[in-house]
N, C-alpha and C positions, 0 to 999 in steps of 0.2 A: 710445043709442050703441052702434052695432054692431060687431060682430067679426068679423074678419075670418075664413075658415074655414082653419084648421090653427095658430089664433093657438093660444095661454093665457097666462094671466096665472101667473105661476113667485113673482111677488117685488113689493116695491113701494119705493118710499122717499116717504116725507110729509115737505117740508121746507118753512121758510120765513126773509125777511132779519127780522133784529134789529139792536140797534145797543147797544153798550157805550160807554161815553166814554171808558175805558184802553183798550182797544187798534178801536173802529171799527167798521165793520159786520161784521156776521157770519151763515153760512150753518147755522141750526139745526134737526138732521136730529130732529125728531119722532119718527120711526119711522121703521122700515127692517126688513125679512122679506122671508128667502125661502126658501120649503115647503122642509121635510126633505129629501126625495129627489132636489131639486135642485141641494143644497151642497155644498161641493166642484167643482160644475162650471165656476166661475169665471164665474156669472150675477152674484156680490156683488159682487163685484171689479170688474166690468161696470158694474155699475147705481155703482159708488161711485167708480171712474173719473169718472163722467159727474157724480156734485156734484163733484169735485172741480175739473171743467168751469167750471161753470158757476159756483161759488164764484171762482174767479180772473174768469171774463168778467163778473161782477156786483163786483171789486174786492173782496170779503172779504178781509176779513185773516187769518180763522180757520174751522174749522166748529167747532160745541160740540154734546153729545149725550150722555143719557144711560143708564148700562148696569147692568144687576143686579148686586151683589156675588156672586149665585151660576149669572150667564153665562157663566163660563169659555173658551168657545167663541171669543164676542163679544168679550172684553176681547184676545185671544189675536189674534183677525181685526185691529183696529181696532190694538196695536200694532205688529203687521207692517210698518201702511201711512204708522205716526209718532206715533198718538196718543200724547197724555201724556194720566195718572190726575190729574186736578187735587185730587182729594180724598187724595191722599196728596206731589205736590209740593207742593202752593201750599195745602195746609193747607184747602181751600172745601170745606162742608158745606151739603147741599139741605135745602131750610124748606118747609113747606106752611102756611097759614093757610090753615081750613075755613070753609065759606059760616057759617055759627053763627057763628063767631070773628069775620068781617069785617059782617056786620049789627050785630053787638053795639056792634062801634067804629065803627060807619058811623052807629048811633041815640047816642051818644056826645053829650053838655051839656058 
């Protein structure tokens, strides 16, 4: 991929679509990042607005994402835009099962 002269990548958003049987099609924001020196300049807001437009255009009923508890600046950024914290409001908890345990379960008879 060639870059046009004068352009620099300072942030990105990585997302995909998923489906929840209770609420329908979702845009899942996997990763969202703007370099420190460009934060506060509106770039993150522009990217987030574009993601919202994609979600609406693709008939998503919601956008979901994870935020680390220690990441207060991001939590404030999302809450200012109407995000709900499902861990406190609905009591959802994130779980994972590592490969070791997946293999163990898969091998059970």
